[in-house]
DRENTI-409830 format. One record per atom (N, C-alpha, C): x, y, z. Coordinates in steps of 0.001 Angstrom, whole numbers, padded with zeros to 6 digits, always signed. Layout:
XYZ ...
***
This chain:
+030243+089665+073710 +031601+089976+074126 +031868+091444+073849 +032862+091974+074512 +033187+093383+074332 +034633+093546+073892 +034890+094663+073230 +036224+095042+072762 +036515+096470+073195 +037685+096700+073726 +038141+098065+073975 +038743+098584+072674 +038186+099668+072162 +038615+100208+070870 +039182+101608+071086 +040472+101783+070885 +041029+103134+071019 +040544+104018+069871 +040463+105302+070142 +040040+106237+069099 +041263+106919+068496 +041128+107293+067241 +042169+108058+066573 +042069+109516+066966 +043095+110268+066682 +043106+111680+067102 +042013+112500+066428 +041554+112089+065250 +040515+112835+064547 +039122+112233+064731 +039007+111168+065522 +037707+110527+065739 +036883+111300+066765 +035608+111412+066509 +034715+112058+067462 +034409+111095+068602 +034448+111586+069808 +034093+110764+070967 +032696+111105+071468 +031916+111738+070620 +030538+112068+070972 +029539+111272+070135 +030034+110348+069359 +029183+109549+068490 +029324+108073+068824 +028297+107311+068497 +028469+105872+068545 +028878+105401+067146 +029603+104321+067085 +030079+103753+065828 +029474+102371+065675 +029212+101974+064442 +028568+100695+064204 +029036+100126+062871 +029203+098819+062853 +029547+098124+061616 +028928+096732+061680 +028536+096227+060506 +027842+094938+060457 +028232+094186+059189 +028435+092875+059345 +028674+092019+058187 +028439+090571+058590 +027755+089830+057737 +027522+088391+057941 +027001+088059+059336 +025994+088777+059807 +025386+088536+061110 +026326+088766+062297 +027389+089512+062096 +028247+089951+063193 +028170+091475+063213 +027883+092022+064389 +027675+093454+064532 +028602+093974+065628 +029227+095109+065378 +029985+095801+066419 +029304+097147+066642 +028812+097358+067855 +028234+098635+068274 +029189+099224+069292 +029732+100388+069020 +030737+100986+069901 +030266+102338+070422 +030359+102492+071721 +029949+103727+072389 +031144+104340+073109 +031217+105662+073151 +032328+106313+073842 +032201+106164+075353 +033352+106182+076025 +033354+106182+077486 +034028+107458+077986 +034104+107639+079289 +034627+108888+079845 +036120+109073+079586 +036842+107988+079308 +038269+108097+079000 +038529+108555+077568 +037479+108628+076760 +037651+109060+075382 +037878+107925+074401 +037775+106694+074858 +037870+105528+073971 +036474+104997+073711 +036412+103897+072993 +035128+103280+072688 +035056+101896+073319 +033856+101532+073758 +033603+100168+074196 +032742+099530+073125 +033282+098523+072458 +032567+097860+071388 +031886+096608+071885 +030582+096511+071671 +029830+095311+071984 +029696+094530+070683 +030170+093295+070706 +030124+092446+069522 +028916+091528+069652 +027971+091692+068739 +026757+090886+068738 +026850+089841+067634 +026498+088616+067966 +026538+087526+066992 +025612+086419+067459 +025233+085557+066546 +024368+084434+066905 +025158+083421+067737 +024515+082805+068721 +025218+081831+069566 +025784+080646+068787 +025246+080401+067612 +025720+079280+066789 +026872+079670+065865 +027317+080917+065924 +028393+081390+065049 +029752+080984+065624 +030298+079897+065112 +031564+079366+065622 +032762+080240+065280 +032618+081161+064327 +033738+082066+064035 +034105+082875+065271 +033122+083275+066049 +033371+084058+067251 +033383+083152+068480 +032373+082328+068609 +032235+081484+069797 +033384+080493+069940 +033956+080060+068826 +035012+079058+068870 +036427+079609+068931 +036583+080899+069167 +037922+081501+069190 +038771+080926+070312 +040030+080609+069990 +040954+080057+070980 +042114+080999+071293 +042364+081967+070412 +043513+082856+070621 +043232+084233+070032 +044059+085171+070444 +043955+086514+069900 +044252+086560+068415 +045191+085727+067980 +045531+085686+066555 +044336+085221+065727 +043587+084241+066233 +042380+083780+065543 +041339+084894+065496 +041159+085587+066612 +040179+086668+066669 +040530+087760+065663 +041788+088142+065648 +042222+089194+064722 +042007+088767+063276 +042277+087514+062956 +042100+087020+061594 +040625+087078+061173 +039734+086659+062066 +038298+086698+061764 +037847+088134+061522 +038283+089051+062383 +037869+090443+062239 +038530+091118+061036 +039726+090700+060663 +040343+091241+059446 +039535+090856+058222 +038949+089652+058233 +038104+089230+057114 +036769+089969+057121 +036191+090147+058307 +034882+090789+058403 +034960+092311+058316 +035878+092891+059072 +035951+094348+059219 +037392+094837+059029 +037877+094834+057795 +039280+095200+057576 +039591+096680+057835 +038602+097556+057707 +038851+098998+057834 +038652+099527+059247 +037605+099064+059905 +037297+099498+061264 +036507+098417+061952 +036777+098055+063159 +037746+098580+064110 +039067+097805+064150 +039187+096777+063324 +040317+095843+063430 +041689+096508+063505 +042058+097452+062622 +043420+097999+062672 +043745+098772+063955 +042724+099188+064686 +042954+100019+065865 +043194+099206+067136 +042899+097922+067101 +042902+097109+068317 +044253+096441+068517 +044746+096506+069741 +046062+095940+070070 +046003+094416+070131 +047172+093793+069979 +047253+092340+070075 +046806+091851+071446 +047124+092601+072488 +046698+092213+073839 +045178+092228+073969 +044534+093213+073356 +043072+093269+073417 +042450+092112+072646 +043085+091691+071544 +042590+090510+070824 +042686+089271+071710 +043783+089139+072457 +043928+088016+073390 +042826+088074+074450 +042589+089255+074991 +041538+089417+075999 +040168+089047+075434 +039902+089487+074226 +038618+089206+073577 +038407+087707+073398 +039457+087011+072991 +039341+085576+072715 +038979+084776+073958 +039435+085208+075127 +039168+084439+076349 +037962+084954+077134 +037392+086084+076735 +036218+086601+077452 +035032+085668+077276 +034256+085594+078326 +033045+084795+078296 +031990+085495+077443 +031277+084738+076663 +030183+085280+075866 +028959+085447+076758 +028376+086618+076715 +027151+086910+077470 +025976+086893+076505 +024851+086425+076984 +023657+086403+076149 +022761+087578+076493 +022057+088071+075488 +021078+089129+075712 +019898+088552+076482 +019252+089357+077314 +018082+088855+078047 +016907+088630+077107 +015988+087800+077533 +014762+087590+076776 +013891+088833+076929 +013274+089263+075849 +012391+090412+075878 +010960+089935+075678 +010048+090588+076363 +008646+090223+076226 +007792+091491+076302 +006595+091414+075792 +005656+092522+075888 +004252+091946+075974 +003341+092742+076447 +001954+092323+076458 +001293+092930+075246 +000731+092112+074439 +000192+092600+073181 -001310+092561+073187 -001888+092982+072138 -001325+093236+070835 -000778+094649+070656 -001010+095571+071612 -000551+096933+071443 +000516+097266+072482 +001607+097895+072038 +002690+098241+072941 +002420+099532+073697 +001819+100521+073042 +001639+101817+073659 +000415+102507+073075 -000444+102947+073923 -001644+103663+073463 -001474+105169+073577 -000383+105622+074215 -000192+107040+074507 +000278+107812+073373 
***
């Protein structure tokens, strides 16, 4: 799932931001508007995220996990949007082994 994360006036928009706790990861990258797009990574079995029914529930979970960043910056409307967004799965990755690169 993704989160739109507004930036503060002193935040750099040339860096990516990252935070992790209890197998929940937020990776945020800047966009051309000067805000951040946060990708929330979590295990498919994590009902704290997968089972969200409302924005208030989402905000509560993130306040417990990430009280300093990005939770305080996100609007109530964005929490509502996050709660109803469909969860996307990462694609399967494969390689031909045993060596990845000889170069």
